[in-house]
C-alpha positions as CSV (number, residue, x, y, z in Angstrom):
1,X,56.2,107.9,105.1
2,X,58.2,106.8,108.1
3,X,61.0,104.8,106.6
4,X,61.1,102.5,109.6
5,X,57.8,101.1,108.3
6,X,59.8,99.3,105.7
7,X,61.4,97.1,108.3
8,X,60.4,93.5,107.6
9,X,60.9,90.1,109.0
10,X,64.6,89.2,109.2
11,X,63.8,85.9,107.4
12,X,63.5,87.9,104.2
13,X,66.9,89.5,104.6
14,X,68.9,86.3,104.3
15,X,69.3,86.5,100.5
16,X,72.8,87.5,99.4
17,X,74.0,88.3,95.9
18,X,75.9,85.0,95.9
19,X,72.7,83.1,96.3
20,X,71.4,84.1,92.9
21,X,71.6,81.8,89.9
22,X,75.1,81.7,88.3
23,X,73.6,81.5,84.8
24,X,73.5,84.7,82.9
25,X,70.9,84.9,80.2
26,X,72.0,86.3,76.9
27,X,70.2,89.1,75.1
28,X,69.3,86.5,72.4
29,X,67.7,84.2,75.0
30,X,65.7,87.0,76.5
31,X,64.4,88.2,73.2
32,X,63.6,84.6,72.2
33,X,61.6,84.2,75.4
34,X,59.7,87.4,74.8
35,X,58.9,86.5,71.2
36,X,57.7,83.0,72.2
37,X,55.2,84.5,74.6
38,X,53.6,87.0,72.2
39,X,51.4,84.5,70.3
40,X,50.1,83.3,73.6
41,X,49.2,86.8,74.8
42,X,47.6,87.6,71.5
43,X,45.6,84.4,71.2
44,X,44.3,84.4,74.7
45,X,43.7,88.1,74.7
46,X,41.7,88.0,71.4
47,X,39.7,85.1,72.8
48,X,38.8,87.2,75.8
49,X,37.7,90.1,73.5
50,X,35.7,88.0,71.1
51,X,34.1,85.6,73.6
52,X,33.9,87.6,76.8
53,X,33.5,91.0,75.2
54,X,34.7,92.3,78.5
55,X,37.0,95.2,79.2
56,X,36.2,95.4,82.9
57,X,38.0,92.2,84.0
58,X,41.4,93.8,84.5
59,X,42.9,91.8,81.7
60,X,42.9,93.7,78.4
61,X,44.9,96.5,79.7
62,X,47.7,94.1,80.5
63,X,47.4,92.7,77.0
64,X,47.7,96.0,75.3
65,X,50.5,97.2,77.6
66,X,52.7,94.1,77.1
67,X,52.2,94.0,73.3
68,X,52.8,97.7,73.0
69,X,56.0,97.5,75.0
70,X,57.2,94.6,72.9
71,X,56.5,96.4,69.6
72,X,58.4,99.5,70.7
73,X,61.4,97.3,71.4
74,X,61.4,95.8,67.9
75,X,59.5,92.6,68.5
76,X,57.0,91.2,66.0
77,X,53.4,91.7,67.1
78,X,50.1,91.4,65.3
79,X,49.1,94.1,62.9
80,X,45.8,94.1,64.9
81,X,47.3,95.7,68.0
82,X,46.1,99.1,67.1
83,X,42.6,97.7,66.6
84,X,42.7,95.9,70.0
85,X,43.8,99.0,71.7
86,X,41.1,101.1,70.1
87,X,38.5,98.5,71.1
88,X,39.7,98.7,74.7
89,X,39.5,102.5,74.6
90,X,36.1,102.6,73.0
91,X,34.7,100.0,75.3
92,X,36.1,101.8,78.4
93,X,34.5,105.1,77.3
94,X,31.1,103.6,76.3
95,X,28.1,103.4,78.5
96,X,27.0,100.1,79.9
97,X,23.5,98.8,80.2
98,X,23.0,100.8,83.4
99,X,23.9,104.1,81.6
100,X,27.3,104.4,83.3
101,X,30.7,104.8,81.7
102,X,32.1,101.2,81.6
103,X,35.6,102.3,82.6
104,X,34.3,103.5,86.0
105,X,34.2,99.8,87.0
106,X,37.7,99.1,85.7
107,X,39.8,102.1,86.7
108,X,42.9,99.9,87.1
109,X,42.5,98.7,83.5
110,X,42.0,102.3,82.3
111,X,45.2,103.3,84.2
112,X,47.1,100.5,82.4
113,X,45.8,101.7,79.0
114,X,47.1,105.2,79.8
115,X,50.5,103.9,80.9
116,X,50.8,101.8,77.7
117,X,50.3,104.7,75.5
118,X,53.3,106.2,73.7
119,X,53.7,109.7,75.1
120,X,55.5,110.6,71.8
121,X,52.1,110.3,70.1
122,X,51.0,113.8,71.0
123,X,48.5,114.6,68.3
124,X,45.2,116.2,69.1
125,X,43.2,113.0,68.8
126,X,45.6,111.1,71.0
127,X,45.6,113.9,73.6
128,X,41.8,114.0,73.6
129,X,41.6,110.3,74.2
130,X,44.0,110.4,77.1
131,X,42.1,113.3,78.6
132,X,38.8,111.3,78.4
133,X,40.5,108.2,80.0
134,X,42.2,110.3,82.7
135,X,38.8,111.9,83.6
136,X,37.5,108.4,84.5
137,X,40.2,108.1,87.1
138,X,39.2,111.3,88.8
139,X,35.8,109.8,89.8
140,X,34.8,108.1,93.0
141,X,37.8,109.0,95.1
142,X,37.1,108.4,98.8
143,X,37.4,111.2,101.5
144,X,40.7,109.6,102.7
145,X,42.2,110.0,99.2
146,X,42.0,106.3,98.2
147,X,39.9,104.5,95.6
148,X,38.1,101.2,96.2
149,X,39.4,98.4,94.1
150,X,37.1,97.4,91.2
151,X,35.6,94.2,90.0
152,X,36.7,91.0,91.8
153,X,40.0,92.5,93.0
154,X,38.7,92.8,96.6
155,X,38.6,89.0,96.8
156,X,42.3,88.6,96.4
157,X,44.5,86.7,98.9
158,X,45.9,89.9,100.5
159,X,44.1,92.2,102.9
160,X,41.3,94.3,101.2
161,X,42.9,97.5,102.5
162,X,46.1,96.6,100.7
163,X,44.2,95.9,97.4
164,X,42.6,99.3,97.7
165,X,46.0,100.9,98.3
166,X,47.5,99.2,95.2
167,X,44.5,100.3,93.1
168,X,45.1,103.8,94.4
169,X,48.7,103.6,93.4
170,X,47.9,102.4,89.9
171,X,45.5,105.3,89.4
172,X,47.9,107.9,90.8
173,X,50.8,106.6,88.7
174,X,48.7,107.0,85.6
175,X,47.5,110.5,86.6
176,X,51.0,111.6,87.4
177,X,52.2,110.4,83.9
178,X,49.5,112.6,82.4
179,X,50.5,115.7,84.3
180,X,48.6,117.9,86.7
181,X,45.8,120.2,85.7
182,X,43.1,122.1,87.5
183,X,40.9,119.1,87.9
184,X,43.5,116.5,88.7
185,X,45.8,118.4,91.1
186,X,43.7,118.2,94.2
187,X,42.8,114.5,93.5
188,X,46.5,113.6,93.2
189,X,47.4,115.6,96.3
190,X,44.9,113.7,98.3
191,X,45.9,110.4,96.8
192,X,49.6,110.9,97.5
193,X,48.8,111.8,101.2
194,X,47.0,108.5,101.5
195,X,49.8,106.5,99.9
196,X,52.6,108.1,101.9
197,X,50.9,107.2,105.2
198,X,49.6,103.7,104.2
199,X,51.1,100.6,105.8
200,X,53.5,98.4,103.9
201,X,51.8,95.6,102.1
202,X,52.2,91.8,102.0
203,X,52.4,91.6,98.2
204,X,55.4,92.4,95.9
205,X,52.9,94.4,93.8
206,X,52.6,96.9,96.7
207,X,56.4,97.4,96.9
208,X,56.8,97.6,93.1
209,X,54.0,100.2,92.8
210,X,55.3,102.2,95.8
211,X,58.7,102.2,94.2
212,X,57.4,103.4,90.9
213,X,55.6,106.3,92.6
214,X,58.7,107.2,94.6
215,X,60.5,107.5,91.3
216,X,57.8,109.7,89.8
217,X,57.5,112.0,92.8
218,X,61.2,112.3,93.5
219,X,61.2,110.7,96.9
220,X,64.8,109.6,96.7
221,X,65.2,108.3,100.2
222,X,62.0,106.2,100.0
223,X,63.1,105.0,96.5
224,X,66.4,103.8,97.9
225,X,64.7,102.0,100.8
226,X,62.3,100.3,98.5
227,X,65.0,99.1,96.1
228,X,66.7,97.5,99.1
229,X,63.5,96.0,100.3
230,X,62.7,94.4,96.9
231,X,66.3,93.2,96.7
232,X,65.8,91.5,100.1
233,X,62.6,89.8,98.9
234,X,64.1,88.2,95.9
235,X,64.3,84.4,96.3
236,X,67.4,82.3,95.7
237,X,66.1,81.2,92.3
238,X,66.1,84.9,91.1
239,X,62.3,85.4,91.2
240,X,59.7,86.9,93.4
241,X,56.2,85.7,94.2
242,X,53.2,87.9,93.8
243,X,52.9,87.7,97.6
244,X,56.2,88.3,99.4
245,X,56.0,84.9,101.0
246,X,54.9,83.0,97.9
247,X,57.2,80.9,95.8
248,X,58.6,82.7,92.8
249,X,56.3,83.3,89.8
250,X,56.2,85.4,86.7
251,X,53.7,87.9,88.1
252,X,55.7,88.9,91.1
253,X,59.0,88.7,89.1
254,X,57.8,90.8,86.2
255,X,56.4,93.5,88.5
256,X,59.6,93.6,90.6
257,X,61.9,93.6,87.5
258,X,60.0,96.4,85.9
259,X,60.0,98.5,89.0
260,X,63.7,98.0,89.8
261,X,64.8,98.9,86.2
262,X,62.5,102.0,86.3
263,X,64.2,103.0,89.5
264,X,67.5,103.0,87.8
265,X,69.0,99.7,88.9
266,X,71.7,98.8,86.4
267,X,70.6,96.2,83.9
268,X,73.8,94.2,84.5
269,X,73.1,94.1,88.3
270,X,72.9,90.5,89.6
271,X,69.4,91.2,90.9
272,X,68.3,92.0,87.4
273,X,70.1,89.1,85.7
274,X,68.8,86.7,88.3
275,X,65.2,87.8,87.6
276,X,65.8,87.5,83.8
277,X,67.3,84.0,84.3
278,X,64.3,82.9,86.4
279,X,61.9,84.0,83.7
280,X,63.9,82.5,80.8
281,X,64.3,79.2,82.6
282,X,60.7,78.7,83.8
283,X,58.7,79.6,80.6
284,X,56.4,76.9,79.4
285,X,56.4,75.5,75.8
286,X,53.3,77.5,74.9
287,X,55.0,80.8,75.8
288,X,53.2,81.3,79.2
289,X,54.3,80.9,82.8
290,X,52.4,79.0,85.6
291,X,51.0,81.3,88.2
292,X,48.8,80.4,91.2
293,X,45.5,82.2,91.6
294,X,45.5,85.6,93.3
295,X,42.1,85.1,94.8
296,X,41.8,83.7,98.3
297,X,39.6,80.8,97.2
298,X,41.8,79.9,94.2
299,X,45.3,80.4,95.6
300,X,46.1,76.7,95.9
301,X,46.2,76.0,92.1
302,X,47.4,77.5,88.9
303,X,44.6,79.7,87.4
304,X,44.1,80.9,83.8
305,X,43.7,84.6,84.6
306,X,46.8,84.6,86.9
307,X,48.8,82.8,84.1
308,X,47.8,85.6,81.7
309,X,48.6,88.4,84.1
310,X,52.0,86.7,84.9
311,X,52.8,86.2,81.2
312,X,52.1,89.8,80.3
313,X,54.1,91.1,83.3
314,X,57.0,88.8,82.4
315,X,57.1,90.3,79.0
316,X,56.9,93.9,80.3
317,X,59.7,93.2,82.8
318,X,62.0,91.4,80.3
319,X,61.4,94.0,77.6
320,X,62.2,96.9,79.9
321,X,65.3,95.2,81.3
322,X,66.9,94.6,77.9
323,X,70.2,96.3,77.3
324,X,69.8,99.8,75.9
């Protein structure tokens, strides 16, 4: 990728470290914020499973990932987490009423299930499950190396081509985490060629995913450029919007925070502390965060699904940025 492609409007480069909030959240405050959100994630996620019975709506993967990350960091989560994760896996691998594997219509969610799994769990059954899920991601790749976004994702308020690129990055990230084999190697090679030549997006999710991939593939120069780019996109309140030009929200902030920490940015860095402070200070009483809709037709108001996505990503970002 030509690094000059990361050049962006100078309006986004006005943020200085001194503009970030002065308040420094304590570890206790961050942990209290995460713990407060867990009942919301569990309740609304269980409602979705029981009432919607739907694993293809790009929601349950976020639920499982955020709760698994919290559990691994010592937070109290429901004893039913393993049950919910198994339901998600079984549902993804089952055939739908058209005789097709359900997960084929929800590859992004399948990728999140894979990324949520503890790689230390390397028993035969766990490995077989991961192989079956990963096999779903190998299907339907386009000749250019990309995958088309599933479900209602193409109706988001960013260009459809960018949504496809982000879906491609999610799938590639999960496949890289599983490791190359004879079947996956050519698929990943084609996907990476597509990603490395794709144009920069308008969403913070694009930059966060591209940064995560640069970390995985050892593209150190691209990684450093993307860290700088995400730093420049941070707002004065410490957060990011899901779209670069949006006001700060939990969805954009959680994604950016997770990506920056994964890229090795120090947890005491002002950019990290500012993001933590934004999330700690904007959480609602029920444990969630308000997030405007990601769909073009619903972008003007706070939407339930966007709230859920934002809350799960706030938890993932906060958990991963805790002091080690």
